[in-house]
C-alpha positions as CSV (number, residue, x, y, z in Angstrom):
1,M,60.5,71.1,-17.9
2,Y,58.4,71.6,-14.7
3,I,58.3,70.1,-11.3
4,A,54.9,68.8,-10.2
5,I,53.9,67.7,-6.7
6,T,50.8,65.6,-6.2
7,N,48.2,65.5,-3.5
8,L,49.5,68.5,-1.8
9,Y,48.5,69.0,1.9
10,G,47.4,65.3,2.2
11,I,44.3,65.9,0.0
12,K,44.2,62.7,-2.0
13,D,42.3,63.9,-5.0
14,G,44.9,63.4,-7.7
15,S,45.6,67.1,-8.1
16,K,49.0,68.5,-9.1
17,S,50.7,71.7,-8.1
18,Y,53.6,73.2,-9.9
19,F,56.9,74.7,-8.7
20,R,57.3,78.4,-9.2
21,K,60.5,80.3,-8.5
22,L,60.3,83.8,-7.1
23,G,63.9,85.1,-7.0
24,D,65.4,83.1,-4.1
25,C,62.0,81.9,-2.9
26,F,59.5,79.5,-4.3
27,D,55.9,78.4,-4.0
28,F,53.5,76.0,-5.6
29,V,50.8,77.0,-8.0
30,W,47.7,75.1,-9.2
31,K,48.1,75.8,-12.9
32,K,51.1,74.8,-15.0
33,E,50.8,78.1,-17.0
34,F,51.9,80.0,-13.9
35,A,54.8,77.6,-13.1
36,T,58.5,78.3,-13.9
37,P,60.0,76.4,-16.8
38,L,63.2,74.8,-15.4
39,S,66.3,73.2,-17.0
40,L,67.0,69.5,-16.3
41,E,69.8,70.5,-14.0
42,E,67.4,72.8,-12.0
43,C,64.9,69.9,-11.8
44,K,67.5,67.5,-10.5
45,D,68.7,70.0,-7.9
46,I,65.2,70.5,-6.6
47,L,64.5,66.8,-6.5
48,K,67.6,66.3,-4.3
49,D,65.3,67.5,-1.5
50,Y,62.4,65.2,-2.6
51,Q,61.8,63.7,0.8
52,W,61.8,67.1,2.5
53,Y,59.2,68.6,0.1
54,C,56.9,65.6,0.4
55,K,57.1,65.7,4.2
56,Q,56.8,69.5,4.5
57,Y,53.8,69.7,2.2
58,N,52.3,66.3,3.2
59,A,52.4,65.4,-0.5
60,E,52.4,62.0,-2.2
61,T,55.2,62.4,-4.7
62,M,57.1,64.9,-6.9
63,L,57.9,64.4,-10.6
64,I,59.4,66.1,-13.6
65,E,56.9,67.0,-16.4
66,K,57.7,68.3,-19.9
């Protein structure tokens, strides 16, 4: 599973970016092939901070993709 965030940085073009873990850090990448596959538990843990991520990155929404 992957975490996708849409319309990153307020650019409302329908684009998605994907969550990538780098040790204790993370970033968002434009292609799913570079994203980190996550377990359901990891996805739920990340989405606990849904509002923070959307506000921090001026994004529209976050979702889980298979």
